[in-house]
MIMIKE-877010 format. One record per residue (C-alpha): residue number from 0; residue in three letters; y, z, x. Coordinates in pm, 1 decimal, always signed. Each point is the difference from the previous one (the first is absolute). Layout:
% MIMIKE-877010
NUM|ala|Y|Z|X
...
% end
This chain:
% MIMIKE-877010
0|met|-4721.5|-365.3|+6432.8
1|val|+149.4|-294.9|-179.8
2|gly|+12.5|+196.4|-322.5
3|ala|+154.7|+292.5|+180.6
4|gln|+260.7|-224.4|+150.5
5|ile|+88.2|-151.1|-335.1
6|asp|+16.1|+343.6|-160.9
7|gly|+216.3|+130.9|+278.4
8|gly|+229.4|-300.0|-32.1
9|ser|+32.1|+61.4|-372.6
10|gln|+82.2|+364.0|+56.5
11|gly|+253.5|-101.4|+261.5
12|ala|+158.0|-243.3|-243.4
13|ala|+5.0|+269.2|-267.6
14|arg|+155.7|+247.2|+238.5
15|thr|+258.7|-257.3|+95.0
16|ala|+89.4|-66.2|-364.6
17|ala|+10.8|+369.8|-75.8
18|ser|+218.7|+61.2|+301.3
19|gln|+233.8|-274.0|-105.9
20|leu|+22.5|+148.5|-350.8
21|leu|+73.9|+345.1|+140.7
22|phe|+249.8|-151.8|+239.7
23|ala|+171.7|-184.1|-279.5
24|thr|+24.1|+314.7|-210.0
25|asp|+99.2|+235.5|+287.2
26|ile|+325.9|+146.2|-124.5
27|trp|+60.7|+213.2|+307.5
28|ser|+2.5|-245.7|+290.2
29|gly|-64.7|-368.1|+36.9
30|ala|+26.8|-5.5|+383.2
31|pro|-318.0|-40.2|+209.5
32|ser|-122.7|+299.4|+201.2
33|pro|+116.7|-9.4|+366.4
34|pro|-266.7|-94.1|+257.7
35|pro|-148.2|+286.3|+201.6
36|ala|+196.0|+85.8|+316.3
37|pro|-167.6|-101.5|+332.1
38|glu|-125.9|+276.8|+222.8
39|pro|+249.3|+78.5|+281.5
40|ala|-106.0|-115.5|+348.4
41|ser|+184.7|+275.5|+182.9
42|val|+220.0|+293.7|-65.7
43|ala|+362.1|-73.8|+82.4
44|pro|+293.7|+239.3|-1.1
45|pro|+188.9|-14.8|-325.2
46|ala|+298.3|-227.9|-1.3
47|pro|+340.6|+150.6|-68.9
48|pro|+98.3|-18.4|-363.7
49|pro|+219.8|-293.2|-84.9
50|val|+363.7|+60.4|-53.4
51|pro|+59.2|-7.0|-376.4
52|ile|+227.7|-275.8|-118.0
53|ala|+226.0|+85.1|-288.5
54|gln|-82.2|-201.0|-309.8
55|pro|+223.5|-39.3|-302.1
56|pro|-131.0|+202.4|-292.3
57|arg|-211.7|-205.2|-239.6
58|pro|+108.4|+12.3|-358.0
59|val|-236.7|+192.6|-220.0
60|glu|-88.3|-173.1|-321.1
61|val|-54.1|+244.1|-284.3
62|ile|-207.5|-131.6|-286.0
63|thr|+20.4|+190.2|-323.7
64|val|-267.7|-61.4|-260.8
65|ala|+141.8|+57.8|-344.6
66|ala|-205.6|+192.8|-249.0
67|pro|-137.3|-211.6|-284.3
68|val|+238.3|-10.6|-292.5
69|ala|-141.8|+3.0|-350.7
70|pro|+115.1|-298.4|-207.0
71|ala|+280.8|+79.9|-234.2
72|pro|-104.6|+22.9|-363.9
73|ala|+83.8|-300.0|-210.8
74|pro|+321.8|+54.5|-188.9
75|ser|-35.9|+78.3|-368.1
76|arg|+67.2|-292.6|-225.7
77|gln|+307.7|+20.5|-209.2
78|trp|-29.1|+136.6|-351.1
79|pro|+57.0|-143.9|-251.2
80|pro|-144.0|-319.3|+148.1
81|arg|+232.6|-288.3|+67.6
82|lys|-255.7|-266.8|-91.5
83|leu|-235.5|+56.5|-290.1
84|ser|-269.6|-192.6|-184.8
85|leu|-99.8|+77.8|-356.4
86|ala|-331.8|-9.5|-186.3
87|leu|+65.6|+18.9|-375.0
88|gln|-285.4|+87.0|-234.6
89|gly|-18.2|-135.2|-352.7
90|gly|-66.4|+210.2|-305.6
91|gly|+183.1|-128.9|-306.0
92|thr|+302.9|+200.3|-98.5
93|phe|-87.4|+263.5|+262.9
94|ala|+164.7|-244.7|+241.2
95|ala|+336.3|+122.5|-128.7
96|phe|-59.6|+280.9|+249.9
97|thr|+15.2|-265.0|+274.4
98|trp|+329.3|-120.8|-144.3
99|gly|+143.5|+345.6|+73.8
100|val|-146.5|+7.3|+353.0
101|leu|+141.1|-342.7|+84.9
102|glu|+339.9|+80.6|-146.4
103|arg|+28.5|+304.7|+227.6
104|leu|-116.0|-192.0|+307.8
105|leu|+259.3|-270.0|-66.1
106|glu|+269.6|+264.9|+35.1
107|glu|-94.1|+44.1|+368.6
108|pro|+194.9|-272.6|+185.8
109|asp|-187.6|+53.5|+326.5
110|ile|-347.7|-69.1|-140.9
111|glu|-105.8|-362.8|+34.1
112|ile|-279.7|-118.5|-230.8
113|asp|-237.6|-215.5|+203.8
114|thr|-302.9|-89.2|-214.9
115|ile|-101.0|+84.6|-358.0
116|ser|-344.1|-24.0|-155.2
117|gly|-71.5|+44.8|-368.4
118|ala|-241.6|-57.9|-282.9
119|ser|+53.3|-10.1|-376.5
120|ala|+312.7|+201.3|-89.0
121|gly|+37.5|+75.9|+370.7
122|ala|+33.1|-373.7|+57.7
123|ile|+279.5|-22.0|-257.6
124|asn|+189.9|+282.3|+170.0
125|ala|-53.4|-171.3|+336.3
126|leu|+133.2|-332.4|-129.5
127|leu|+302.7|+161.6|-164.2
128|leu|+82.2|+186.4|+321.5
129|ala|-45.6|-300.3|+230.2
130|ser|+189.1|-239.5|-225.8
131|gly|+295.2|+236.3|-25.1
132|leu|+11.7|+62.8|+375.0
133|ala|-13.4|-372.0|+72.6
134|glu|+281.3|-87.9|-240.0
135|gly|+243.5|+287.5|+22.3
136|gly|-127.6|+281.7|+217.8
137|arg|-71.5|+358.5|-98.0
138|glu|+229.7|+23.9|-299.1
139|ala|-135.7|-322.1|-148.6
140|ala|-356.5|+127.1|+43.4
141|arg|+90.6|+328.3|-165.3
142|asn|+158.8|-179.5|-294.2
143|arg|-295.6|-234.8|-33.4
144|leu|-247.9|+286.6|-28.8
145|asn|+221.3|+192.4|-239.7
146|arg|+55.2|-298.1|-230.5
147|phe|-370.2|-80.9|-23.2
148|trp|-117.7|+352.5|-80.0
149|val|+282.5|+77.4|-242.7
150|arg|-79.0|-315.7|-193.2
151|leu|-367.8|+97.1|-6.4
152|met|+93.0|+336.0|-151.3
153|his|+226.6|-148.1|-264.5
154|glu|-236.6|-278.9|-100.5
155|ala|-307.7|+228.9|+1.0
156|ser|-210.2|-298.8|-98.0
157|phe|-343.0|-140.3|+59.8
158|arg|+162.3|-264.9|+214.4
159|ser|+160.5|+268.8|+212.7
160|leu|-339.1|+152.1|+69.2
161|met|-142.9|-336.8|+94.5
162|leu|+272.4|-35.4|+263.0
163|val|-122.3|+311.1|+181.2
164|gly|-372.5|-34.3|-67.9
165|gly|-16.5|+338.9|-170.3
166|phe|-341.6|-43.2|-152.1
167|ser|-342.8|+153.5|+2.0
168|pro|-264.2|-263.5|+78.6
169|ala|-240.8|+156.5|-247.7
170|gly|+234.2|+128.6|-268.2
171|ser|+286.3|-247.2|-18.5
172|ser|-159.3|-207.6|-275.4
173|val|-32.6|+318.8|-206.5
174|ala|+343.2|+136.9|+81.3
175|phe|+184.7|-323.6|-66.9
176|gly|-220.5|-149.5|-266.2
177|pro|+255.7|+58.3|-279.9
178|thr|+273.4|-163.4|+206.1
179|leu|-212.7|-304.1|+69.1
180|arg|-111.9|-34.9|-361.9
181|ser|+354.9|+30.9|-128.0
182|gly|+98.6|-316.9|+181.3
183|gln|+290.7|+171.3|+175.8
184|phe|-105.4|-151.9|+330.4
185|asp|-235.7|-273.5|+107.1
186|pro|-194.2|+124.3|+304.5
187|phe|-83.5|-354.2|+104.8
188|asp|+361.7|-109.9|+14.0
189|leu|+126.5|+100.1|+345.3
190|asp|+331.4|-184.1|-19.3
191|pro|+193.5|+295.9|-145.1
192|leu|-127.3|+216.8|+284.8
193|arg|+105.7|-256.6|+260.0
194|gln|+343.3|-14.1|-155.4
195|ala|+28.8|+377.8|-7.1
196|leu|-91.6|+25.9|+369.1
197|ser|+237.5|-279.9|+95.1
198|arg|+291.0|+192.2|-152.6
199|asp|-27.6|+265.0|+269.6
200|ile|-180.3|-166.2|+291.7
201|asn|+132.1|-299.1|+191.6
202|phe|-325.7|-130.4|+145.6
203|ala|+181.6|-252.3|+221.3
204|ala|+187.9|+286.3|+167.7
205|leu|-329.2|+151.9|+111.4
206|arg|-29.8|-278.5|+257.2
207|ala|+338.7|+81.4|+155.0
208|ala|+24.0|+163.0|+342.0
209|lys|+159.9|+311.9|-150.4
210|ser|-302.0|+73.8|-217.9
211|pro|-253.2|+256.1|+119.7
212|arg|-349.0|-134.9|+59.0
213|leu|-215.5|+23.1|-310.5
214|leu|-373.6|+43.1|-53.3
215|ile|-74.8|-37.3|-372.1
216|ala|-360.9|+49.9|-110.8
217|ala|-198.2|-172.2|-274.9
218|thr|-375.2|-0.9|-64.7
219|arg|-178.6|-334.8|+24.4
220|ile|-239.0|-22.4|-293.9
221|arg|-244.9|-242.7|+163.7
222|asp|-117.8|+243.7|+268.3
223|gly|+185.5|+322.7|-77.7
224|gln|+189.4|-12.1|+330.2
225|gln|+353.6|+116.7|+51.7
226|gln|+250.4|-279.8|+51.3
227|ile|+322.9|+80.5|+185.0
228|phe|+305.3|-212.3|-79.5
229|arg|+286.2|-1.0|+249.4
230|asn|+367.0|-88.3|-44.9
231|glu|-28.1|-377.3|+19.4
232|ala|-277.7|-9.2|-264.1
233|ile|+139.9|+252.7|-248.5
234|thr|+97.0|-137.8|-340.7
235|ala|+22.7|+137.4|-354.0
236|asp|-367.5|-91.0|-40.3
237|val|-89.9|+217.5|+298.3
238|ala|+186.5|+292.3|-156.3
239|leu|-181.9|-57.1|-328.2
240|ala|-335.8|-25.8|+175.4
241|ser|+57.4|+330.2|+181.0
242|thr|+70.6|+173.9|-333.9
243|cys|-255.9|-186.1|-213.4
244|pro|-220.2|+236.4|-206.3
245|pro|-328.9|-184.4|-63.6
246|leu|-52.3|+113.3|-360.1
247|val|+352.9|-67.8|-118.3
248|his|+108.4|-341.4|+120.6
249|cys|-171.7|-292.8|+159.8
250|ala|-46.9|-39.3|+372.6
251|val|+285.2|-151.7|+197.8
252|glu|-87.5|-319.8|+183.9
253|ile|+159.4|-73.6|+338.2
254|asp|-99.3|-309.5|+200.7
255|gly|-323.8|-36.1|-191.8
256|glu|-104.2|+365.2|+34.6
257|ala|+0.9|+253.7|-283.3
258|tyr|+130.5|+351.5|+63.7
259|trp|+8.9|+343.3|-160.4
260|asp|+188.7|+322.0|+72.3
261|gly|+37.4|+73.6|+371.3
262|gly|-83.1|+366.6|-45.9
263|phe|-373.4|-66.5|-9.9
264|gly|-28.4|-98.4|+366.4
265|gly|+261.6|+222.6|+161.8
266|asn|+262.6|+205.0|-171.7
267|pro|+210.6|-52.7|+205.5
268|pro|-107.7|-200.9|+308.3
269|leu|+29.7|+248.3|+284.7
270|val|-212.4|-111.2|+295.9
271|lys|+144.5|-351.0|-16.4
272|leu|+348.8|+150.7|-8.5
273|val|-65.7|+207.2|+311.9
274|gln|-140.2|-306.2|+177.7
275|glu|+303.7|-217.3|-71.9
276|thr|+298.6|+233.4|+2.6
277|ala|+232.6|+34.2|+298.2
278|ala|+79.0|+359.6|-97.7
279|thr|-191.9|+304.0|+117.9
280|asp|+89.2|+199.3|-312.1
281|val|-172.4|-83.0|-328.3
282|leu|+76.7|+175.1|-328.0
283|leu|-261.1|-13.6|-277.2
284|val|+129.5|+67.8|-351.0
285|gln|-297.7|+102.3|-214.8
286|val|+67.4|+16.9|-373.2
287|thr|-350.0|+11.7|-152.5
288|pro|-132.5|+357.6|-3.0
289|ser|-306.2|+73.7|+209.2
290|arg|-57.4|+355.3|-127.1
291|asp|-75.4|+127.2|-349.3
292|ser|-105.5|+355.2|-80.7
293|tyr|-134.7|-93.4|-344.7
294|val|-329.8|-163.5|-90.4
295|pro|+78.1|-275.7|-252.4
296|ile|-204.4|-15.0|-319.3
297|thr|+178.6|-253.1|-222.8
298|leu|-34.4|-375.1|+48.0
299|ala|+367.1|-41.1|+86.3
300|ala|-5.0|+289.4|+249.0
301|ile|-319.1|-124.2|+165.5
302|asp|+143.5|-348.3|+25.9
303|arg|+322.8|+134.2|+151.5
304|arg|-183.9|+205.7|+260.3
305|leu|-226.9|-291.1|+94.8
306|asp|+309.3|-212.4|+56.7
307|gln|+150.0|+265.0|+226.8
308|ile|-317.7|+29.3|+205.3
309|ala|-36.6|-377.7|+31.2
310|ala|+364.5|-45.8|+99.5
311|asn|-28.9|+251.2|+285.4
312|thr|-346.8|-84.4|+132.1
313|ala|+110.9|-301.0|+202.8
314|leu|+315.2|+181.9|+107.5
315|asn|-195.1|+299.0|+131.4
316|ala|-222.0|-232.9|+202.6
317|glu|+303.1|-166.7|+155.3
318|val|+164.8|+333.9|+77.0
319|ala|-321.2|+109.4|+176.5
320|ala|+3.4|-321.7|+203.5
321|ile|+361.4|+62.9|+99.6
322|ala|-84.7|+357.4|+103.4
323|trp|-275.9|-133.9|+226.6
324|ala|+237.5|-256.3|+148.8
325|gln|+256.5|+270.5|+71.8
326|ala|-252.8|+188.5|+210.1
327|gln|-160.2|-300.9|+167.7
328|thr|+238.4|-290.3|+38.1
329|ala|+335.3|+74.8|-163.2
330|pro|+125.5|+338.2|+123.0
331|ser|+361.4|-98.1|-56.7
332|leu|-51.4|-65.3|-371.6
333|arg|+149.2|+255.9|-236.6
334|leu|-124.7|-21.4|-359.1
335|ser|+179.6|+190.9|-275.4
336|arg|-97.0|+40.5|-362.4
337|ile|+212.7|+90.6|-301.3
338|ala|-222.9|+67.9|-301.9
339|ala|+137.7|+15.4|-351.4
340|glu|-257.2|+257.8|-107.9
341|asp|+149.2|+247.5|+248.5
342|ser|+332.2|-17.2|-184.6
343|val|-89.5|-60.3|-366.4
344|glu|-211.1|+274.5|-150.6
345|gly|-291.2|-115.1|-214.4
346|leu|+43.2|-365.9|+94.1
347|ala|-374.9|-64.0|-18.2
348|gln|+15.2|+82.7|-371.2
349|arg|+275.8|-250.1|-70.3
350|ser|-40.6|-365.4|-90.8
351|ser|+116.1|-276.5|+233.3
352|thr|+107.6|-193.0|-310.7
353|asp|+251.1|+266.6|-105.4
354|leu|+339.2|-171.1|-24.2
355|gly|+183.5|+302.7|-138.5
356|arg|+347.9|+26.3|+145.7
357|gly|-34.5|+367.1|+78.1
358|phe|-324.9|-59.9|+188.9
359|ile|+137.8|-295.7|+197.5
360|arg|+310.5|+200.5|+91.2
361|leu|-218.3|+292.8|+109.9
362|leu|-201.7|-228.1|+228.2
363|his|+315.0|-156.2|+144.6
364|arg|+163.4|+336.1|+68.5
365|ser|-319.7|+140.5|+150.7
366|gly|-25.6|-301.3|+230.7
367|arg|+352.3|+54.0|+127.0
368|glu|-67.0|+368.1|+65.3
369|ala|-327.7|-71.4|+179.4
370|ala|+171.8|-256.1|+223.6
371|glu|+272.2|+254.5|+75.2
372|arg|-260.5|+252.3|+114.4
373|trp|-168.2|-263.8|+213.4
374|leu|+327.1|-97.5|+166.2
375|asn|+85.2|+363.3|+73.8
376|gln|-324.1|+82.8|+180.7
377|gly|+86.8|+130.5|+346.2
378|ala|+363.5|+54.2|-97.0
379|thr|-26.3|+378.8|-17.8
380|ala|+119.7|+204.0|+296.8
381|gly|-245.0|-1.1|+286.5
382|ala|-239.4|-242.8|-163.3
383|ala|-110.0|-312.6|+180.9
384|pro|-42.5|-337.2|-171.3
385|pro|-356.4|-102.0|-80.8
386|ala|-177.1|-131.3|+309.7
387|ser|-165.8|-336.8|+42.2
388|gly|-352.9|-20.6|-129.7
389|gln|+60.3|+253.7|-275.6
390|ser|-58.8|-53.3|-368.0
391|ile|+276.6|+152.4|-206.0
392|thr|-9.0|+95.6|-365.0
393|ala|+338.5|+69.7|-152.7
394|gly|+37.5|+341.2|-154.8
395|glu|-269.3|+171.4|+203.2
396|pro|+117.9|+274.7|+235.1
397|ala|-227.3|-103.9|+285.5
398|leu|-45.9|-339.8|+156.2
399|ala|-361.0|-105.6|-0.6
% end
C-alpha cells in the first residue's frame, strides 16, 4: 500500500506538471472552466426578460498583419570603384606594362589609391607612384613614372636592369658575364643604384599622410621568409633589397639582416594586402606570363620558363587563398586581375631583360589599353557593374 501511495503521488505530481505545461501553452483560453451548476430545488416560473439598456457602441479594433517583405537586394557597388588597392607584380622590363596601367588609372580623378603592395620591379613602380602622389598628386606621379621608364629605355644599360631586377636566377651570370668581365659595372657597388633611385623617389615623402600605404616585399636570406616593409621603414636599401638578384649583386643588409629579391616569397604580396587595406576592391597587375604553348629546349628558354613558373607559383597560391576568403569570410571583396600576357602576344617567349625602346613602348601602350578595358567593364548599355565577391579579369567577356 505504501508503494502504491507513493506511486500514485508521483503520478499525481506528474499529472499536475503536465497540466501546468498544457495550461501554460493553451493558446485558445487561459480562463478556468466554470464550476458545475447546482441542481435546482424547485421549478419556478420564468422571470420576465430584463429591459435592455442601450449601451454605446464599442470601438472595433482591426489588426492587420502585414505580409512578410523580402529584404531589398544590396545596391550594386559603383564601377569603377572609388577606392582601390593595387598589387604590382615584378618581372624585369615586363613591368613597363604596369607603367601603362598606372598611367591610365591616374587619369581617373575619382579613384583613390588606398594601399599598394609590390615586389622587385613591382616595388619600384609602387614607390614611384606613392612618392609622386605624396609630393604633387596625380600629375606628379604620372611624371615620375614616365621619367623613370624613359630614362631606362635611353640608358639601356646593365645598371638599368639592376634597378628593376630583370634577371634570371639561374642564367644571369651567363647572360651578363661579358658585361661583368668588361668592368663596365661593379655588381658589389650599390651606391650608383641608390643614387639612381633617389633621383626619382623621395623616400621621406613616403611617410607623409598623403602617401598611399605601402607593402614592399623582400626575401630574408636567413630563413627564406618574406619580409614586408611599410612606409615608415622604406629606404633606398629596401628598394634595392626588393630588386636584388642573388647571382648578380651582393645581398642588401638592413638592420643586421641580409635580403634578396622580394619575388621569391610573394610576387606581389596579396593576402597581406587584402588583410590591411581599407578598400574592398583590389587590382592585381600580373606581368610575368603564366602560360606558354611551347616546350623549351635551349638552356636560355628553359631558364626563362622556370623563372616564369617560379614567379607565379606563390601568386597562384595567394589568389586561391583570396578566392576561399571571398566565399567564406570576405564576400564584399572584389578582386580584379589585369595580365600582360592577355594583351601582348607571345610574351612568354620574350626576355624580361629586353630594354629595346620598341618593346618597352609596346608594353606601356598595352598596359594603358588593358586598364581602359578594365575601367569600361559594365559601361555598356544594360550591363551591370561587377558584383562583390567576383574575380574579374580584364579583357574577358564574362566575369568569373
